[in-house]
Structure formats: structure tokens, C-alpha cells
N, C-alpha and C positions, 0 to 999 in steps of 0.2 A: 641338316643344319637348321633349316627353317623350323622344323618341328621342335627342335630343342629350344630355339628362341621363343616360340609360342608357349611352350611349357614353362619356361622361366618367367615370362610375362604373366602367365596365369597364377603362378606361385606368388609372384610379387603382389598382384592385386589381392590375393587371399591374405597375405601377410599384413597388408595395409588395413584390410577390413578387420582382421583380428586385433590389430593394434588399436584401432578406433574403438572396438568393443571393450578392450581392456581399459582404455581411458574412461569410458562411460562407467564401467564398474568401479573404478577408483573414485570417481566423483560421487557415485551413489554411496559407497562405503564411507567416504568423508562426511557426507550429509548425515548418515546414520550415527556416526561417532559424535558429531556436533549435537544431534538431538539428544543423545544419551547424556552428554555433559550438561546440557541445558536443564535436564530433568533432575533437580536436586531433591533429596528427601526433605519433606516439610518438617520443621521443628514443631514440637508440641507446645501449645500455649499454656502457660501457667496462670491460673486465676489468682489475682491478688486480693487480699482481704480489704474490704472497704475501709477507708480512713476517714475519720470524722474531721470535717473542716470547720473552721470558725467562719463567721459571717464575713470578716475582712478578707480571708483567703478566697472565699467564694466570689466576692466582688472582683478581686484582682484577677482571678481566673477568667471571669466573663470578659473583662476588659482586654485581656490578651487574646481571647478568642475573636473578639470584634476586630482587633487590629489585624489578625491573620486573614480574616475574610476580606478586609478592605485592600490588602496587599496583592490579591490575585490578579494576574494579567489576563486580558481577554484572549480567547482561543483564536488561533490563526485559521483563516479559511483555507480549505483544501482546493485543489485545482477544480474538482468537480463542483464544489460550491460556487466558485468564481464563475465558471462557465454557465451554470444554471442561473445565477443571478443576472447575467447579461442576456440570456435567452428570455427570461421572464420579463425583462424591461421592454423588450421589443414587441410591437403589436403585429407586425407583418412577418416576422421571422428574421433570423440572422444567418448569414452564410459563414462558411468556414474561414474565409479570408478576413472577414470583419472580426470574428472571434479571435483569430491569431493577432490581429492588429491591436485590439483592445486589451488583451491579456498578456501578450508577449510570449505565449506558449508556442511550442512547435506544432506543426500540422498533425503529427502522430499523437501528441498529447491531447489535442482537441478531439480527434477522431475517437481515441480510446475512451475519453470521458463522456463524449456524446453517446457512444455505444452503451456505456454503463447507465446513463440517464434514461436512454430508450428502454433498456431492460427493466428498469425500475418503474417505468410508466410515467416519468415526469416530463419527457420531451417526446415530440413526434416529428417526423420528417414531412415537410410540406412538399418539397421536390428535392431532387438530388443536391445535397450540400446546403440546404436551407432548413433550419430547425425552428420549431415553435413550441411554446410550453403546452403540455397536454391538458 
């Protein structure tokens, strides 16, 4: 009876492991299908014949172009840019708690972005948890 129970438990564990593998395969296939959908064939561009413009039309086109340039919004800073700016401002270095307090980001976000900055060579570690610009 004990032997049968052990065999059933072993089969149960194997079934769970197989179910987990099947779930992983389903996720992988889903990603591949999404990648195929994202890759749309590119449309060929058709060259248009140049059109002669009058002087008045050229001036009007330049004015529209100037208005479009002025209407652009400034780019938002990324988390990495924000963390780097705070580290650059400090002379003695900044610890993780201070970065969290000044930015409002979580500890994990701070650690991940400091790691990226260290890999890029923009930040160095003074001591554990204290960072200084490189």
C-alpha cells in the first residue's frame, strides 16, 4: 500500500512538471505569434514628380514648418536620467535611501538603474549603497 502511494505521488510530481513545461511552451508560442503579427510587409514608396511652387506657396510652406517646430514638447526624463542627475549633483555621493526620497522611486527601481549606470561607466560605488559620478 505504501509503495502504491509513493508511486502515485511520483506520478503526480511528474504531471505537475509536465504541465509547467506545457505552460512555458504556450507562452513561447504566443510570443512568436505576436512577433509574426508585428512584422508587416513594408509598402513600396512611390516617387512623386516634383511640383513647381510659386514664391507665395514656398513662403507659406516655410511658415507652417516653423510653427510645427515651435509646437514640439520637451522630452520627458527617464528614471535613469533622473537618478544620474541627482548623483551628479552630489559631491560626496548619494545613498539609496536619499535617491528613493528625492525621486519617489522604489528601491528596486533605484538599484536597477544604478546598475545600468555602473555598466555604462557613468557611476561608481564609493561604499555599499553610496554612489558617486564616475
